[in-house]
C-alpha positions as a LaTeX table, in Angstrom:
\begin{tabular}{lrrr}
\hline
Residue & $x$ (\AA) & $y$ (\AA) & $z$ (\AA) \\
\hline
Met1 & $-122.53$ & $-2.16$ & $-168.64$ \\
Gly2 & $-121.37$ & $-4.42$ & $-171.71$ \\
Thr3 & $-120.33$ & $-3.69$ & $-175.10$ \\
Leu4 & $-121.93$ & $-1.35$ & $-177.97$ \\
Gln5 & $-122.29$ & $-5.00$ & $-179.26$ \\
Glu6 & $-123.47$ & $-6.40$ & $-176.06$ \\
Thr7 & $-126.07$ & $-3.35$ & $-175.48$ \\
Leu8 & $-127.68$ & $-3.81$ & $-178.66$ \\
Arg9 & $-128.34$ & $-7.42$ & $-178.36$ \\
Ala10 & $-130.12$ & $-6.75$ & $-175.33$ \\
Lys11 & $-131.97$ & $-3.97$ & $-176.68$ \\
Ile12 & $-132.89$ & $-4.68$ & $-179.54$ \\
Pro13 & $-135.58$ & $-7.34$ & $-179.51$ \\
Gln14 & $-137.02$ & $-5.11$ & $-176.72$ \\
Trp15 & $-137.54$ & $-2.06$ & $-179.23$ \\
Arg16 & $-139.17$ & $-4.58$ & $-181.80$ \\
Glu17 & $-141.99$ & $-5.38$ & $-179.24$ \\
Glu18 & $-142.20$ & $-2.07$ & $-178.72$ \\
Ile19 & $-143.23$ & $-0.96$ & $-181.94$ \\
Ala20 & $-145.16$ & $-3.94$ & $-182.85$ \\
Glu21 & $-147.16$ & $-2.60$ & $-179.97$ \\
Val22 & $-147.36$ & 0.68 & $-181.13$ \\
Lys23 & $-148.18$ & $-0.31$ & $-185.02$ \\
Ala24 & $-150.92$ & $-2.55$ & $-183.22$ \\
Thr25 & $-152.17$ & $-0.20$ & $-180.82$ \\
Met26 & $-151.62$ & 3.31 & $-183.40$ \\
Gly27 & $-151.36$ & 2.19 & $-186.19$ \\
Asp28 & $-154.50$ & 4.34 & $-187.97$ \\
Lys29 & $-153.25$ & 7.23 & $-185.85$ \\
Val30 & $-152.60$ & 10.11 & $-188.05$ \\
Ile31 & $-149.78$ & 11.92 & $-187.20$ \\
Ser32 & $-149.84$ & 14.80 & $-189.88$ \\
Glu33 & $-151.59$ & 16.65 & $-192.74$ \\
Val34 & $-149.44$ & 17.91 & $-195.75$ \\
Thr35 & $-150.67$ & 21.26 & $-197.15$ \\
Val36 & $-150.15$ & 22.04 & $-201.08$ \\
Asn37 & $-147.39$ & 24.30 & $-199.83$ \\
Gln38 & $-145.21$ & 21.87 & $-197.87$ \\
Ala39 & $-145.65$ & 19.43 & $-200.70$ \\
Tyr40 & $-143.98$ & 21.82 & $-202.97$ \\
Gly41 & $-142.13$ & 23.45 & $-200.23$ \\
Gly42 & $-139.61$ & 20.38 & $-199.88$ \\
Met43 & $-142.11$ & 18.83 & $-196.91$ \\
Arg44 & $-140.82$ & 20.90 & $-195.02$ \\
Gly45 & $-143.09$ & 20.17 & $-191.36$ \\
Val46 & $-144.38$ & 16.93 & $-192.12$ \\
Lys47 & $-143.74$ & 14.84 & $-190.26$ \\
Cys48 & $-143.89$ & 11.09 & $-192.12$ \\
Met49 & $-140.48$ & 9.89 & $-190.81$ \\
Val50 & $-139.91$ & 8.23 & $-187.42$ \\
Cys51 & $-136.08$ & 9.18 & $-186.16$ \\
Asp52 & $-135.24$ & 7.88 & $-182.33$ \\
Thr53 & $-131.64$ & 9.32 & $-182.27$ \\
Ser54 & $-131.99$ & 12.96 & $-182.02$ \\
Val55 & $-135.22$ & 15.56 & $-182.32$ \\
Val56 & $-134.89$ & 19.03 & $-182.43$ \\
Asp57 & $-137.17$ & 21.16 & $-180.02$ \\
Pro58 & $-138.49$ & 24.53 & $-181.55$ \\
Asp59 & $-137.53$ & 26.16 & $-178.25$ \\
Lys60 & $-135.02$ & 24.07 & $-177.01$ \\
Gly61 & $-132.78$ & 22.90 & $-179.90$ \\
Leu62 & $-131.18$ & 19.82 & $-180.55$ \\
Ile63 & $-131.80$ & 16.87 & $-177.72$ \\
Ile64 & $-130.46$ & 13.49 & $-178.20$ \\
Arg65 & $-131.90$ & 10.37 & $-176.81$ \\
Gly66 & $-134.18$ & 12.41 & $-174.45$ \\
His67 & $-130.56$ & 14.80 & $-173.49$ \\
Pro68 & $-130.32$ & 18.71 & $-174.17$ \\
Leu69 & $-127.40$ & 19.08 & $-175.44$ \\
Leu70 & $-125.65$ & 21.23 & $-173.12$ \\
Glu71 & $-126.32$ & 18.92 & $-171.00$ \\
Ile72 & $-123.96$ & 16.32 & $-172.44$ \\
Lys73 & $-121.39$ & 18.61 & $-174.00$ \\
Asp74 & $-118.21$ & 17.49 & $-172.55$ \\
Leu75 & $-119.53$ & 13.93 & $-173.45$ \\
Arg76 & $-116.44$ & 12.71 & $-176.10$ \\
Pro77 & $-117.50$ & 11.80 & $-179.86$ \\
Glu78 & $-117.54$ & 8.22 & $-179.02$ \\
Glu79 & $-119.63$ & 8.67 & $-175.93$ \\
Ile80 & $-122.43$ & 10.51 & $-178.30$ \\
Phe81 & $-122.02$ & 7.24 & $-180.62$ \\
Phe82 & $-122.83$ & 5.17 & $-177.96$ \\
Leu83 & $-125.79$ & 6.74 & $-176.83$ \\
Leu84 & $-126.90$ & 7.77 & $-180.40$ \\
Leu85 & $-127.11$ & 4.02 & $-181.42$ \\
Thr86 & $-128.28$ & 1.97 & $-177.54$ \\
Gly87 & $-129.52$ & 5.57 & $-175.52$ \\
Glu88 & $-127.35$ & 5.25 & $-173.13$ \\
Arg89 & $-124.15$ & 6.54 & $-172.13$ \\
Pro90 & $-121.45$ & 4.08 & $-172.49$ \\
Asp91 & $-119.39$ & 3.31 & $-168.60$ \\
Ala92 & $-115.79$ & 3.71 & $-168.78$ \\
Asp93 & $-115.23$ & $-0.65$ & $-170.18$ \\
Ala94 & $-117.84$ & 0.52 & $-172.57$ \\
Lys95 & $-115.88$ & 3.19 & $-173.62$ \\
Ala96 & $-112.77$ & 1.98 & $-173.56$ \\
Ala97 & $-113.70$ & $-1.40$ & $-175.81$ \\
Leu98 & $-115.21$ & 1.22 & $-178.43$ \\
Gln99 & $-112.45$ & 3.04 & $-178.62$ \\
His100 & $-110.09$ & $-0.35$ & $-178.74$ \\
Glu101 & $-112.64$ & $-1.27$ & $-181.68$ \\
Phe102 & $-111.49$ & 2.06 & $-183.61$ \\
Asp103 & $-107.92$ & 1.07 & $-183.18$ \\
Arg104 & $-107.84$ & $-2.69$ & $-184.54$ \\
Arg105 & $-110.29$ & $-0.72$ & $-187.23$ \\
Ser106 & $-108.58$ & 2.50 & $-188.50$ \\
Gln107 & $-106.18$ & 1.23 & $-191.30$ \\
Val108 & $-107.17$ & 2.02 & $-194.78$ \\
Pro109 & $-106.36$ & 0.50 & $-197.39$ \\
Asp110 & $-103.21$ & 1.62 & $-199.94$ \\
Tyr111 & $-105.59$ & 1.60 & $-202.70$ \\
Val112 & $-107.85$ & 4.37 & $-201.18$ \\
Trp113 & $-104.80$ & 6.47 & $-201.24$ \\
Asp114 & $-103.11$ & 5.67 & $-204.41$ \\
Leu115 & $-106.66$ & 6.75 & $-205.87$ \\
Leu116 & $-107.15$ & 10.24 & $-204.01$ \\
Lys117 & $-103.34$ & 10.62 & $-204.60$ \\
Ala118 & $-104.47$ & 9.99 & $-208.60$ \\
Met119 & $-107.13$ & 12.34 & $-208.02$ \\
Pro120 & $-107.39$ & 15.87 & $-210.22$ \\
Arg121 & $-105.20$ & 18.46 & $-208.15$ \\
Asp122 & $-108.15$ & 20.57 & $-208.07$ \\
Ser123 & $-110.59$ & 18.18 & $-207.03$ \\
His124 & $-113.75$ & 19.48 & $-204.46$ \\
Pro125 & $-111.96$ & 17.78 & $-200.16$ \\
Met126 & $-115.83$ & 16.50 & $-200.42$ \\
Cys127 & $-115.35$ & 14.88 & $-203.49$ \\
Met128 & $-112.00$ & 13.51 & $-202.72$ \\
Leu129 & $-113.72$ & 12.58 & $-198.92$ \\
Asp130 & $-116.72$ & 11.18 & $-201.07$ \\
Thr131 & $-114.72$ & 8.60 & $-203.65$ \\
Gly132 & $-112.67$ & 7.62 & $-200.37$ \\
Ile133 & $-115.38$ & 6.22 & $-198.79$ \\
Leu134 & $-117.36$ & 4.89 & $-201.72$ \\
Val135 & $-114.32$ & 3.26 & $-202.93$ \\
Met136 & $-114.21$ & 1.07 & $-199.92$ \\
Glu137 & $-117.56$ & $-0.39$ & $-200.61$ \\
Arg138 & $-115.44$ & $-3.30$ & $-201.63$ \\
Glu139 & $-114.55$ & $-4.05$ & $-197.64$ \\
Ser140 & $-118.57$ & $-4.01$ & $-196.89$ \\
Val141 & $-119.02$ & $-6.72$ & $-194.40$ \\
Phe142 & $-122.85$ & $-6.48$ & $-194.81$ \\
Arg143 & $-123.07$ & $-7.43$ & $-198.08$ \\
Gln144 & $-121.00$ & $-10.53$ & $-197.96$ \\
Trp145 & $-123.20$ & $-11.33$ & $-195.73$ \\
Tyr146 & $-126.50$ & $-10.60$ & $-197.43$ \\
Asp147 & $-124.91$ & $-12.49$ & $-200.66$ \\
Lys148 & $-124.21$ & $-15.37$ & $-198.37$ \\
Gly149 & $-127.84$ & $-15.85$ & $-196.91$ \\
Met150 & $-128.87$ & $-14.29$ & $-193.39$ \\
Arg151 & $-132.13$ & $-13.89$ & $-191.47$ \\
Lys152 & $-133.12$ & $-9.93$ & $-191.90$ \\
Glu153 & $-133.42$ & $-10.35$ & $-187.57$ \\
Asp154 & $-129.20$ & $-10.57$ & $-188.38$ \\
Tyr155 & $-129.20$ & $-7.08$ & $-190.58$ \\
Trp156 & $-128.31$ & $-5.03$ & $-187.92$ \\
Ile157 & $-125.01$ & $-7.00$ & $-186.92$ \\
Pro158 & $-122.71$ & $-6.80$ & $-190.17$ \\
Met159 & $-124.56$ & $-3.24$ & $-190.65$ \\
Leu160 & $-122.47$ & $-2.11$ & $-187.24$ \\
Gly161 & $-119.62$ & $-3.92$ & $-188.37$ \\
Asp162 & $-119.75$ & $-1.83$ & $-191.66$ \\
Ala163 & $-120.32$ & 1.79 & $-189.14$ \\
Leu164 & $-117.26$ & 1.18 & $-187.13$ \\
Asn165 & $-115.34$ & 0.55 & $-190.05$ \\
Ile166 & $-116.01$ & 3.61 & $-191.60$ \\
Leu167 & $-116.65$ & 5.89 & $-188.49$ \\
Ala168 & $-112.80$ & 4.68 & $-187.62$ \\
Arg169 & $-111.50$ & 5.33 & $-191.18$ \\
Met170 & $-113.36$ & 8.40 & $-191.95$ \\
Pro171 & $-111.32$ & 10.63 & $-189.66$ \\
Val172 & $-107.90$ & 9.60 & $-191.53$ \\
Ile173 & $-109.56$ & 10.14 & $-194.84$ \\
Ala174 & $-110.72$ & 13.18 & $-194.07$ \\
Ala175 & $-107.47$ & 14.27 & $-192.77$ \\
Gly176 & $-105.41$ & 12.53 & $-195.25$ \\
Val177 & $-107.77$ & 14.30 & $-198.21$ \\
Tyr178 & $-106.54$ & 17.84 & $-195.71$ \\
Arg179 & $-103.01$ & 16.64 & $-196.73$ \\
Ile180 & $-102.96$ & 15.62 & $-199.86$ \\
Arg181 & $-105.02$ & 18.59 & $-200.89$ \\
Tyr182 & $-103.51$ & 21.46 & $-199.63$ \\
Glu183 & $-99.76$ & 20.08 & $-199.75$ \\
Lys184 & $-99.50$ & 19.98 & $-195.70$ \\
Gly185 & $-97.27$ & 16.95 & $-195.84$ \\
Ser186 & $-97.50$ & 13.53 & $-195.77$ \\
Val187 & $-100.63$ & 11.62 & $-194.50$ \\
Lys188 & $-100.91$ & 11.02 & $-191.11$ \\
Thr189 & $-101.23$ & 7.38 & $-189.09$ \\
Trp190 & $-103.99$ & 6.97 & $-186.27$ \\
Thr191 & $-102.91$ & 7.06 & $-182.81$ \\
His192 & $-103.56$ & 3.75 & $-180.99$ \\
Gly193 & $-105.03$ & 5.04 & $-177.56$ \\
Leu194 & $-105.98$ & 8.36 & $-178.49$ \\
Asp195 & $-109.46$ & 9.31 & $-178.51$ \\
Trp196 & $-111.80$ & 9.64 & $-182.08$ \\
Gly197 & $-111.46$ & 13.28 & $-181.22$ \\
Ala198 & $-107.62$ & 14.06 & $-180.96$ \\
Asn199 & $-106.89$ & 11.86 & $-183.04$ \\
Phe200 & $-108.56$ & 13.25 & $-185.95$ \\
Ala201 & $-106.83$ & 17.00 & $-185.00$ \\
Asn202 & $-103.51$ & 15.26 & $-184.19$ \\
Met203 & $-103.80$ & 13.85 & $-187.58$ \\
Leu204 & $-105.04$ & 17.21 & $-189.59$ \\
Gly205 & $-101.11$ & 18.60 & $-188.24$ \\
Ile206 & $-102.64$ & 22.20 & $-187.13$ \\
Pro207 & $-100.62$ & 22.90 & $-184.27$ \\
Asp208 & $-101.91$ & 22.54 & $-180.82$ \\
Pro209 & $-99.51$ & 23.22 & $-178.50$ \\
Thr210 & $-102.27$ & 24.02 & $-175.72$ \\
Glu211 & $-104.35$ & 20.66 & $-176.74$ \\
Ala212 & $-107.00$ & 23.28 & $-176.73$ \\
Tyr213 & $-108.30$ & 22.24 & $-180.92$ \\
Ala214 & $-108.04$ & 18.97 & $-179.64$ \\
Lys215 & $-111.03$ & 19.90 & $-177.32$ \\
Leu216 & $-112.56$ & 22.11 & $-179.92$ \\
Met217 & $-112.85$ & 18.58 & $-182.38$ \\
Arg218 & $-114.25$ & 16.66 & $-179.62$ \\
Ile219 & $-117.53$ & 19.08 & $-179.46$ \\
Tyr220 & $-116.84$ & 19.51 & $-183.32$ \\
Leu221 & $-117.90$ & 16.94 & $-184.33$ \\
Ser222 & $-120.07$ & 16.01 & $-180.90$ \\
Phe223 & $-122.04$ & 18.63 & $-182.31$ \\
His224 & $-123.12$ & 18.46 & $-185.30$ \\
Ala225 & $-123.13$ & 14.63 & $-185.22$ \\
Asp226 & $-127.07$ & 13.89 & $-185.62$ \\
His227 & $-129.81$ & 16.63 & $-186.22$ \\
Glu228 & $-133.01$ & 14.50 & $-186.53$ \\
Gly229 & $-133.63$ & 11.81 & $-189.40$ \\
Gly230 & $-135.61$ & 14.74 & $-192.32$ \\
Asn231 & $-132.17$ & 17.46 & $-192.82$ \\
Val232 & $-130.88$ & 16.25 & $-196.40$ \\
Ser233 & $-127.81$ & 13.86 & $-195.21$ \\
Ala234 & $-129.53$ & 12.44 & $-193.19$ \\
Asn235 & $-132.48$ & 10.94 & $-194.78$ \\
Thr236 & $-130.41$ & 10.73 & $-198.23$ \\
Cys237 & $-128.49$ & 8.27 & $-196.10$ \\
His238 & $-132.03$ & 6.68 & $-195.41$ \\
Thr239 & $-133.78$ & 6.24 & $-198.31$ \\
Val240 & $-130.51$ & 4.47 & $-199.86$ \\
Gly241 & $-130.19$ & 2.59 & $-196.42$ \\
Ser242 & $-133.41$ & 1.15 & $-197.09$ \\
Ser243 & $-133.60$ & $-0.27$ & $-199.77$ \\
Leu244 & $-130.83$ & $-2.19$ & $-198.15$ \\
Ser245 & $-127.80$ & $-0.75$ & $-199.92$ \\
Asp246 & $-124.44$ & $-1.19$ & $-197.60$ \\
Ala247 & $-123.37$ & 1.48 & $-195.48$ \\
Tyr248 & $-121.01$ & 2.82 & $-198.00$ \\
Tyr249 & $-122.95$ & 3.32 & $-200.85$ \\
Ser250 & $-125.76$ & 4.90 & $-198.17$ \\
Val251 & $-123.06$ & 7.30 & $-196.58$ \\
Ser252 & $-121.46$ & 8.42 & $-200.06$ \\
Ala253 & $-125.18$ & 9.12 & $-201.01$ \\
Gly254 & $-125.46$ & 11.71 & $-197.88$ \\
Leu255 & $-121.86$ & 13.06 & $-198.66$ \\
Asn256 & $-123.44$ & 13.83 & $-201.33$ \\
Gly257 & $-126.36$ & 15.99 & $-199.98$ \\
Leu258 & $-124.11$ & 17.41 & $-197.62$ \\
Ala259 & $-121.67$ & 19.07 & $-200.45$ \\
Gly260 & $-124.81$ & 21.29 & $-201.19$ \\
Pro261 & $-124.88$ & 24.36 & $-201.20$ \\
Leu262 & $-128.15$ & 24.65 & $-199.11$ \\
His263 & $-126.64$ & 22.10 & $-196.61$ \\
Gly264 & $-123.17$ & 21.81 & $-195.58$ \\
Leu265 & $-121.95$ & 24.98 & $-196.62$ \\
Ala266 & $-123.75$ & 27.88 & $-194.35$ \\
Asn267 & $-120.56$ & 27.73 & $-192.64$ \\
Gln268 & $-118.12$ & 29.18 & $-195.00$ \\
Glu269 & $-120.85$ & 31.19 & $-196.06$ \\
Cys270 & $-121.44$ & 33.12 & $-192.26$ \\
Leu271 & $-117.66$ & 33.28 & $-192.06$ \\
Lys272 & $-116.99$ & 34.85 & $-195.63$ \\
Trp273 & $-120.04$ & 37.46 & $-194.61$ \\
Val274 & $-117.62$ & 37.98 & $-191.10$ \\
Leu275 & $-114.33$ & 38.43 & $-193.00$ \\
Glu276 & $-116.36$ & 41.23 & $-195.27$ \\
Leu277 & $-117.49$ & 42.63 & $-192.25$ \\
Met278 & $-114.08$ & 43.02 & $-191.21$ \\
Ala279 & $-112.30$ & 44.00 & $-194.27$ \\
Arg280 & $-114.86$ & 47.25 & $-195.06$ \\
Phe281 & $-113.49$ & 48.52 & $-191.61$ \\
Gly282 & $-110.44$ & 47.88 & $-191.48$ \\
Gly283 & $-110.66$ & 45.04 & $-188.46$ \\
Ser284 & $-113.06$ & 44.89 & $-185.63$ \\
Pro285 & $-116.54$ & 47.09 & $-186.19$ \\
Thr286 & $-117.86$ & 49.08 & $-183.24$ \\
Gln287 & $-121.32$ & 48.38 & $-182.83$ \\
Glu288 & $-122.81$ & 50.98 & $-184.87$ \\
Gln289 & $-120.61$ & 50.00 & $-187.76$ \\
Leu290 & $-121.98$ & 46.55 & $-187.23$ \\
Arg291 & $-125.68$ & 47.61 & $-187.23$ \\
Glu292 & $-124.90$ & 49.85 & $-190.35$ \\
Phe293 & $-123.37$ & 46.61 & $-192.41$ \\
Ala294 & $-125.90$ & 44.48 & $-191.33$ \\
Phe295 & $-129.11$ & 47.15 & $-192.09$ \\
Glu296 & $-127.16$ & 47.08 & $-195.57$ \\
Thr297 & $-127.19$ & 43.59 & $-196.10$ \\
Leu298 & $-130.78$ & 42.95 & $-195.23$ \\
Arg299 & $-131.99$ & 46.16 & $-197.27$ \\
Ser300 & $-130.54$ & 44.90 & $-200.19$ \\
Gly301 & $-132.74$ & 41.48 & $-200.31$ \\
Gln302 & $-129.93$ & 38.98 & $-198.55$ \\
Val303 & $-130.32$ & 37.34 & $-195.82$ \\
Ile304 & $-127.57$ & 37.65 & $-192.72$ \\
Pro305 & $-125.51$ & 34.17 & $-193.10$ \\
Gly306 & $-126.07$ & 32.72 & $-189.70$ \\
Tyr307 & $-129.40$ & 34.12 & $-188.44$ \\
Gly308 & $-132.65$ & 31.75 & $-188.97$ \\
His309 & $-133.15$ & 28.80 & $-188.76$ \\
Ala310 & $-135.58$ & 26.24 & $-189.90$ \\
Val311 & $-137.00$ & 24.57 & $-186.84$ \\
Leu312 & $-135.87$ & 26.63 & $-184.04$ \\
Arg313 & $-137.29$ & 29.40 & $-182.61$ \\
Val314 & $-134.29$ & 30.42 & $-179.58$ \\
Val315 & $-130.66$ & 30.21 & $-179.70$ \\
Asp316 & $-129.10$ & 27.09 & $-181.09$ \\
Pro317 & $-127.63$ & 25.29 & $-178.38$ \\
Arg318 & $-125.05$ & 24.32 & $-180.48$ \\
Phe319 & $-124.24$ & 28.25 & $-181.18$ \\
Ala320 & $-124.05$ & 28.64 & $-177.10$ \\
Gly321 & $-121.55$ & 25.89 & $-176.40$ \\
Phe322 & $-119.35$ & 26.75 & $-179.36$ \\
Leu323 & $-119.53$ & 30.77 & $-178.11$ \\
Glu324 & $-118.87$ & 29.34 & $-174.53$ \\
Phe325 & $-115.92$ & 27.63 & $-175.98$ \\
Gly326 & $-114.36$ & 30.33 & $-177.64$ \\
Arg327 & $-114.39$ & 32.86 & $-174.94$ \\
Lys328 & $-112.69$ & 29.88 & $-172.79$ \\
Tyr329 & $-109.88$ & 29.56 & $-174.78$ \\
Ile330 & $-109.82$ & 32.18 & $-177.57$ \\
Ala331 & $-111.53$ & 35.12 & $-176.28$ \\
Asp332 & $-109.12$ & 37.21 & $-178.20$ \\
Asp333 & $-109.13$ & 36.28 & $-181.60$ \\
Pro334 & $-110.08$ & 38.93 & $-183.41$ \\
Val335 & $-112.73$ & 37.12 & $-185.88$ \\
Phe336 & $-114.13$ & 35.50 & $-183.36$ \\
Lys337 & $-114.51$ & 38.49 & $-180.93$ \\
Thr338 & $-116.25$ & 39.91 & $-184.44$ \\
Val339 & $-118.06$ & 36.95 & $-183.92$ \\
Ser340 & $-119.49$ & 37.00 & $-180.60$ \\
Asp341 & $-120.33$ & 41.01 & $-181.46$ \\
Ile342 & $-122.66$ & 40.04 & $-183.62$ \\
Phe343 & $-124.57$ & 38.03 & $-181.94$ \\
Asp344 & $-124.65$ & 40.97 & $-179.45$ \\
Val345 & $-126.11$ & 43.42 & $-182.63$ \\
Val346 & $-127.96$ & 41.59 & $-185.10$ \\
Pro347 & $-131.40$ & 39.73 & $-183.29$ \\
Lys348 & $-131.52$ & 43.45 & $-182.34$ \\
Val349 & $-131.34$ & 44.27 & $-186.01$ \\
Leu350 & $-133.43$ & 41.40 & $-187.02$ \\
Glu351 & $-135.90$ & 42.64 & $-184.84$ \\
Glu352 & $-135.82$ & 45.75 & $-185.91$ \\
Tyr353 & $-136.13$ & 44.91 & $-189.52$ \\
Ser354 & $-139.18$ & 42.63 & $-189.08$ \\
Asp355 & $-140.93$ & 45.83 & $-187.70$ \\
Glu356 & $-140.37$ & 47.05 & $-190.93$ \\
Arg357 & $-141.09$ & 44.24 & $-192.85$ \\
Val358 & $-144.72$ & 44.01 & $-191.22$ \\
Lys359 & $-145.46$ & 48.09 & $-191.42$ \\
Ala360 & $-144.73$ & 47.69 & $-195.22$ \\
Gly361 & $-147.26$ & 44.06 & $-195.52$ \\
Lys362 & $-144.43$ & 41.24 & $-195.98$ \\
Ser363 & $-144.35$ & 38.59 & $-193.41$ \\
Pro364 & $-142.13$ & 39.11 & $-190.18$ \\
Ile365 & $-138.90$ & 37.65 & $-190.03$ \\
Ala366 & $-139.80$ & 34.22 & $-188.34$ \\
Asn367 & $-136.63$ & 33.65 & $-186.21$ \\
Thr368 & $-133.81$ & 36.01 & $-185.29$ \\
Trp369 & $-131.64$ & 34.24 & $-183.67$ \\
Pro370 & $-128.62$ & 32.89 & $-184.51$ \\
Asn371 & $-127.81$ & 28.42 & $-185.32$ \\
Val372 & $-124.45$ & 26.80 & $-184.82$ \\
Asp373 & $-123.22$ & 27.78 & $-188.70$ \\
Ala374 & $-122.58$ & 31.24 & $-187.13$ \\
Val375 & $-119.61$ & 30.66 & $-185.07$ \\
Ser376 & $-118.37$ & 27.56 & $-185.90$ \\
Gly377 & $-116.06$ & 27.89 & $-189.17$ \\
Ser378 & $-114.33$ & 31.67 & $-186.99$ \\
Leu379 & $-113.21$ & 28.30 & $-184.63$ \\
Gln380 & $-111.36$ & 26.60 & $-187.38$ \\
Tyr381 & $-110.20$ & 29.66 & $-188.66$ \\
Ala382 & $-108.78$ & 30.66 & $-184.87$ \\
Phe383 & $-107.02$ & 27.69 & $-185.02$ \\
Gly384 & $-105.75$ & 27.89 & $-188.28$ \\
Leu385 & $-107.83$ & 25.99 & $-190.53$ \\
Thr386 & $-108.36$ & 28.55 & $-193.10$ \\
Glu387 & $-109.19$ & 26.72 & $-195.82$ \\
Phe388 & $-113.20$ & 27.16 & $-196.59$ \\
Pro389 & $-113.91$ & 24.19 & $-199.18$ \\
Phe390 & $-112.54$ & 21.56 & $-196.26$ \\
Tyr391 & $-115.19$ & 22.68 & $-193.91$ \\
Thr392 & $-117.30$ & 21.14 & $-195.24$ \\
Val393 & $-115.96$ & 17.59 & $-194.19$ \\
Leu394 & $-115.34$ & 18.05 & $-191.01$ \\
Phe395 & $-119.02$ & 18.47 & $-190.85$ \\
Ser396 & $-118.69$ & 15.43 & $-192.46$ \\
Val397 & $-116.78$ & 13.72 & $-190.34$ \\
Ser398 & $-119.33$ & 14.45 & $-187.60$ \\
Arg399 & $-122.55$ & 13.66 & $-189.36$ \\
Ala400 & $-121.32$ & 10.39 & $-190.49$ \\
Met401 & $-121.75$ & 9.11 & $-186.36$ \\
Gly402 & $-125.63$ & 10.12 & $-187.08$ \\
Met403 & $-126.16$ & 8.62 & $-190.53$ \\
Leu404 & $-124.15$ & 5.62 & $-189.16$ \\
Ser405 & $-126.51$ & 5.14 & $-186.10$ \\
Gln406 & $-129.40$ & 5.58 & $-187.77$ \\
Leu407 & $-128.68$ & 3.21 & $-190.95$ \\
Val408 & $-127.99$ & 0.23 & $-188.12$ \\
Leu409 & $-131.50$ & 1.23 & $-185.94$ \\
Asn410 & $-133.08$ & 0.76 & $-188.90$ \\
Arg411 & $-131.75$ & $-2.72$ & $-189.97$ \\
Ala412 & $-131.96$ & $-3.73$ & $-186.23$ \\
Ile413 & $-135.71$ & $-2.40$ & $-186.05$ \\
Gly414 & $-136.88$ & $-3.38$ & $-190.14$ \\
Thr415 & $-137.46$ & $-0.27$ & $-191.41$ \\
Ala416 & $-139.47$ & $-0.32$ & $-194.24$ \\
Leu417 & $-138.31$ & 0.90 & $-198.38$ \\
Thr418 & $-139.06$ & 4.11 & $-198.03$ \\
Arg419 & $-141.46$ & 4.98 & $-201.08$ \\
Pro420 & $-143.54$ & 7.57 & $-200.93$ \\
Lys421 & $-146.38$ & 8.59 & $-203.47$ \\
Ser422 & $-146.24$ & 12.03 & $-205.50$ \\
Val423 & $-148.93$ & 13.19 & $-207.22$ \\
Ser424 & $-149.24$ & 15.74 & $-209.83$ \\
Thr425 & $-150.01$ & 19.31 & $-210.88$ \\
Ala426 & $-152.69$ & 18.37 & $-212.64$ \\
Trp427 & $-153.65$ & 15.99 & $-209.56$ \\
Ile428 & $-153.66$ & 18.95 & $-207.06$ \\
Lys429 & $-155.50$ & 21.14 & $-209.10$ \\
Lys430 & $-158.31$ & 19.12 & $-209.65$ \\
Gln431 & $-159.29$ & 18.63 & $-205.22$ \\
Lys432 & $-161.75$ & 21.07 & $-204.02$ \\
\hline
\end{tabular}
């Protein structure tokens, strides 16, 4: 196997031929219908994009390039990125070459630190991260090549250069944001020879005598990396990138979407509910107390954070993987123990409550199982990263792998400018 760049050079012509054949032989085939409710409801369920990096099967969960997540949970983030881009797992030499790419590209320009340190002391960590990425736009290889003139067939090459630069620097900037924003001391630098996830953990400065936190960070970054192309962050990045904006503009836009309460803040809401539960009962509750609190939440018109998913109809495999990690490394942590107990109780409560809704003439609860946000925050909290607003930054570092891999592939296969047709309410009302 060759390097990442060599593997892509070999595969991209094959992908272009495959897509050309699909368009030629199946171009008029209908793959979706759109209802009025879907048009008003955020296009949920409308099949109108192509994303080959990953799919989310309602009954299986996240599948990356044909591999169910839990079958590849031991791959490191570098390997996941290679897999997202090429459809292949890297061999030892290819992984080492990619890690070397990150080593040599990891130096963050001084002007980024000057800017971040000059921002108001109460700036949100996501705003700081987004600003740090966007200000580096002047470094864009793609923009430099485009301004000089290049063939469309070569667009992916400088886009990959931008992707590698952003991925190498993003953990450094994110960790620096943490240390600057929460006054944790001086900014730490990248350690050559250390893998991507362990580097991020090390630069955050979280005490890690057993290296368990580095292990958590590796799977945390891998599990959140990609989730199809239609989620807000990936879709926003895709749309901006389709205009041939470079990766800095596109990823920055995607991060702005990830910062929204309905997208990237869910793990904070889940952990907040868990801590409120523990505060109510003075520690880890009994199963009966937990059941009581869950019903109280539901009957007050609220949802139980972390339970249910727009697509999944089974336990999120990311939740299962994190739960396995927690039971191995921090089983006695009171917050994690409560999260584990919730998993034993809440799905049954939701089933009972769903039956109550049906009897009252209301719609049932579609999914009673936990998603990744039900557990991810508790793991960070257990290791001492307790600053809730920073959790979305952790998510962002990971999701950058998915956004950037999709950007590179879209430039490689020549994905068109995104321009769906909108209609008016008046037009809908005239339809029969």
